[in-house]
C-alpha positions in Angstrom: 161.7 155.3 67.5 161.2 153.8 64.1 158.9 155.2 61.4 155.3 156.3 61.9 152.6 154.0 60.5 149.1 154.6 59.3 146.3 153.0 57.3 144.6 154.6 54.3 140.9 154.3 54.7 138.7 151.2 54.5 139.1 148.2 56.8 137.3 144.9 56.5 133.8 145.4 57.9 132.8 143.2 60.8 130.2 140.6 59.9 127.8 142.0 62.5 127.6 145.3 60.6 125.0 144.2 58.0 125.2 146.9 55.4 126.3 146.6 51.7 130.0 147.1 51.0 131.5 147.2 47.6 134.3 144.9 48.9 131.7 142.3 49.7 130.1 142.5 46.3 130.7 139.6 43.9 132.6 141.9 41.5 134.6 143.6 44.3 134.9 147.4 44.0 133.9 147.0 40.3 130.4 146.2 41.2 127.7 147.4 38.8 125.4 148.6 41.6 127.6 150.2 44.2 124.7 152.0 46.0 122.2 149.2 46.0 120.5 148.2 49.2 122.3 150.7 51.5 119.3 152.6 52.8 117.2 149.5 53.1 120.0 148.0 55.3 120.1 151.0 57.5 116.3 150.9 57.9 116.5 147.2 58.8 119.1 147.9 61.5 116.6 150.2 63.2 117.3 151.3 66.7 120.3 148.9 66.9 122.2 150.7 64.2 124.2 153.1 66.2 125.2 150.5 68.7 126.4 148.2 65.9 128.3 150.9 64.2 130.0 151.9 67.5 130.9 148.2 68.1 132.3 147.9 64.6 134.3 151.1 64.8 135.8 149.9 68.1 136.8 146.6 66.6 138.5 148.0 63.6 140.4 150.7 65.6 141.5 148.2 68.2 142.7 145.9 65.5 144.8 148.7 63.9 146.2 149.9 67.2 146.8 146.4 68.4 148.8 145.8 65.2 151.0 148.8 66.0 149.4 151.5 63.8 150.1 155.0 65.0 147.5 156.8 63.0 144.4 154.6 62.5 141.3 155.4 60.5 137.7 154.7 61.5 137.7 151.9 58.9 134.9 153.6 57.0 132.6 151.2 58.8 129.4 153.2 58.1 130.1 153.5 54.4 128.9 151.4 51.5 131.9 152.9 49.8 134.0 155.9 50.5 132.6 158.0 47.6 128.8 157.6 47.7 128.5 157.7 51.4 129.7 161.3 51.2 127.5 162.0 48.2 124.4 161.2 50.2 125.1 164.3 52.2 125.3 166.6 49.2 122.6 168.6 47.6 122.4 168.1 43.9 123.2 164.3 43.9 120.2 162.1 43.0 120.3 158.5 44.2 116.9 157.8 42.7 118.1 158.6 39.2 120.9 156.0 38.4 122.6 156.4 35.1 124.9 153.8 33.5 128.5 154.9 33.0 131.8 153.4 32.0 134.2 154.1 34.8 137.9 153.8 35.7 139.0 154.1 32.1 136.4 151.7 30.8 137.4 149.0 33.3 133.7 148.3 34.1 130.2 149.8 33.8 128.1 150.8 36.7 124.7 152.4 37.5 125.7 155.6 39.3 124.0 158.4 41.2 123.3 161.4 38.9 124.1 165.1 39.5 120.8 166.9 38.8 121.3 170.2 40.5 123.9 172.6 42.0 126.2 170.8 44.4 126.2 172.1 48.0 127.0 170.7 51.4 123.7 169.8 53.1 124.5 168.5 56.6 127.5 167.9 58.8 128.2 164.3 59.5 131.8 163.3 59.5 132.5 165.1 62.8 130.2 162.7 64.5 131.9 159.7 62.8 135.3 161.1 64.0 134.1 161.6 67.6 132.8 158.0 67.8 136.1 156.7 66.5 138.4 159.0 68.5 136.7 158.0 71.7 138.1 154.5 71.3 141.8 155.5 71.3 144.3 158.2 72.4 146.0 157.9 69.0 144.9 160.4 66.4 142.2 159.0 64.2 142.4 160.0 60.5 139.1 160.7 58.6 139.0 160.4 54.8 136.9 162.2 52.2 136.6 161.5 48.4 138.1 164.3 46.4 136.3 166.4 43.7 137.7 164.6 40.7 136.9 161.2 42.2 133.3 162.1 43.1 132.9 163.5 39.6 134.3 160.3 38.1 132.0 158.1 40.1 128.7 160.0 39.5 127.0 161.0 36.2 126.7 164.8 35.5 123.2 165.6 34.1 123.3 169.2 35.1 126.6 171.1 34.8 128.1 170.0 31.5 131.1 171.9 32.8 133.6 169.6 34.5 135.8 172.4 36.0 132.8 174.1 37.5 131.4 170.8 38.8 134.7 170.0 40.5 135.0 173.5 41.9 131.6 173.3 43.5 132.4 169.8 44.9 135.6 171.3 46.4 133.6 174.1 48.1 131.1 171.5 49.5 134.0 169.3 50.7 135.6 172.3 52.4 132.5 172.8 54.6 132.9 169.2 55.9 136.7 169.5 56.3 136.4 172.7 58.3 133.7 171.1 60.4 136.0 168.2 61.2 138.8 170.6 62.1 136.5 172.5 64.4 135.5 169.3 66.1 139.2 168.6 66.8 140.2 166.1 64.1 143.9 166.7 63.2 144.4 164.2 60.4 142.1 164.8 57.4 142.7 163.0 54.1 141.3 163.8 50.7 141.3 160.7 48.4 142.0 161.5 44.7 142.9 158.2 42.9 141.6 159.8 39.7 144.6 162.1 39.8 146.8 159.2 38.6 144.3 158.2 35.9 143.8 161.8 34.6 147.0 163.7 35.4 146.3 166.4 32.7 143.1 167.4 34.5 144.7 167.1 37.9 147.4 169.5 36.8 145.0 171.8 35.1 142.6 172.3 38.0 142.6 169.3 40.2 145.4 170.5 42.5 143.8 173.9 42.8 140.5 172.2 43.9 142.5 170.0 46.3 143.7 173.2 47.9 140.2 174.6 47.9 139.1 171.6 50.0 141.6 172.6 52.7 140.9 176.3 52.5 140.8 177.9 56.0 141.9 174.8 57.9 144.0 175.6 61.0 147.7 174.8 61.1 147.3 172.0 63.5 145.5 169.9 60.9 147.7 167.6 58.9 146.4 168.1 55.4 146.7 164.8 53.7 145.9 163.5 50.2 145.9 160.0 48.8 146.4 159.1 45.2 146.6 155.4 44.5 146.5 153.8 41.0 143.2 152.0 41.5 141.8 149.0 43.3 142.1 145.6 41.7 138.6 144.1 41.5 139.5 140.8 43.1 142.3 139.5 45.3 145.4 138.1 43.6 144.3 139.4 40.1 147.6 140.5 38.5 146.3 141.9 35.2 143.9 144.5 36.5 144.4 147.7 34.4 145.7 150.2 36.9 146.6 153.8 36.2 150.0 154.6 34.7 152.6 154.5 37.5 154.5 157.3 35.7 151.6 159.7 36.6 153.2 160.1 40.0 156.3 161.6 38.3 154.1 164.1 36.5 152.1 165.1 39.6 154.8 165.1 42.3 156.1 168.6 42.0 152.6 170.2 41.7 151.5 168.4 44.8 154.7 169.3 46.6 154.0 173.0 45.8 150.5 172.8 47.2 149.2 173.3 50.7 149.2 169.5 51.2 151.4 168.4 54.2 151.4 164.6 53.5 150.9 162.7 50.2 150.0 159.0 50.1 151.2 156.9 47.2 151.3 153.2 46.5 154.5 151.2 46.0 153.8 147.6 47.0 151.5 146.4 44.1 154.0 147.9 41.6 157.3 149.4 42.7 158.1 153.0 41.9 161.5 154.2 40.9 162.3 155.6 44.3 163.9 158.7 42.8 160.3 159.8 42.8 160.6 160.6 46.4 163.3 163.2 45.6 160.6 165.3 43.9 158.8 165.7 47.2 161.1 168.3 48.6 158.8 169.5 51.4 155.9 167.1 51.6 155.8 164.1 53.9 155.2 160.8 52.1 153.0 157.9 53.1 154.5 155.0 51.2 152.5 151.9 50.5 154.7 149.0 51.4 152.1 146.1 51.7 149.8 145.2 48.9 146.0 145.4 49.6 144.8 142.9 47.0 147.4 140.1 47.3 147.0 137.2 49.7 150.8 136.9 50.1 151.9 138.3 53.5 155.0 140.3 53.0 157.8 139.3 55.4 159.1 141.9 57.9 162.6 141.9 56.4 161.2 142.5 52.9 159.1 145.5 54.1 162.1 146.9 56.1 164.4 146.6 53.1 162.0 148.6 50.9 161.6 151.3 53.6 165.4 151.5 53.9 165.7 151.9 50.2 163.2 154.8 50.4 165.2 156.4 53.1 168.0 156.9 50.6 165.7 159.5 49.0 163.8 161.0 51.9 164.4 161.8 55.6 162.9 159.4 58.2 160.8 162.2 59.7 159.1 162.7 56.4 158.4 159.0 55.6 155.3 157.2 57.0 154.7 153.5 56.3 151.3 152.2 55.2 149.4 149.8 53.0 148.9 150.8 49.4 145.3 151.7 49.9 142.2 150.5 51.9 142.2 146.9 53.2 138.6 145.9 52.5 139.4 143.2 49.9 141.8 141.3 52.2 139.4 140.2 55.0 140.3 140.7 58.7 142.9 137.9 59.2 145.1 138.9 56.2 144.7 142.6 57.0 145.9 142.0 60.6 148.8 139.9 59.5 150.0 142.5 57.0 149.6 145.3 59.5 151.6 143.5 62.2 154.5 142.9 59.8 154.3 146.5 58.5 154.5 147.9 62.0 157.3 145.5 63.0 159.3 146.6 59.9 158.7 150.3 60.5 159.6 150.0 64.2 162.9 148.3 63.3 164.2 151.2 61.2 
């Protein structure tokens, strides 16, 4: 049967979906204006917008399924980025008041939406995104949401001045959307918390608790998934990008394993882990990144298979899922497809 395969979130946007995308920006995901032009682009699409989004979602899902992916995502086709798209549906986040902030450990500076009031869920929107995507395939489509710490890190707080309370309110708002997705029938729901790896002390203090709050009241058939990568490189084939400390996974593993999370996604391709890390996940399934998402080199099937076999010395095959490290937006469609095909071939050969 081989190992299951999945993708993490973003997929290269089709050229016919004319909205801004931080992967398309000159600085890559480290763009200084990650929200610029999004509403204007939506307005320019006019009545053709939904048809273009539907066409784009169909293309990215058919790409993933055709490449052998068992659990595809919707590719985040509607999103300028996975964080601010969600923030646009929250009360208390002001996109007219942009405030400069050093982000990702000072890696770059950006003008970010400001939190100017109490955070609350405003409207339900991801269930419609999921329904559009799930109509394309009989495979379960995974929907992703940014986690509380990641939203807090990519906005500017001008209201709370209390990070734990801000994150708790964000978790409550996210839970509304998660439960709406579950009620609609979505069975794979993923909270993305890359900031866990950058700020493990905060993650251990209250980040894991808030992660559980995001999934509160979700029925058992939902596969509660979380993703914690170590950060996107800003450009393809840049080797010296300052990513989070890889040892953060060692610090976080047991706390995540004790949580309500069913599946945890970690990167391994850009920088290899000591695979004894997998021994710390005694109960949780692991999505292991085995192809890099910002390197143009296409990993050979045998190389990917060898890494998966090494991982299986530490975890049972029914608890290991093969994936890219993170979203695929930097790669472009041709590279993404080539990597996914090799990933699927390697996982199928186990």
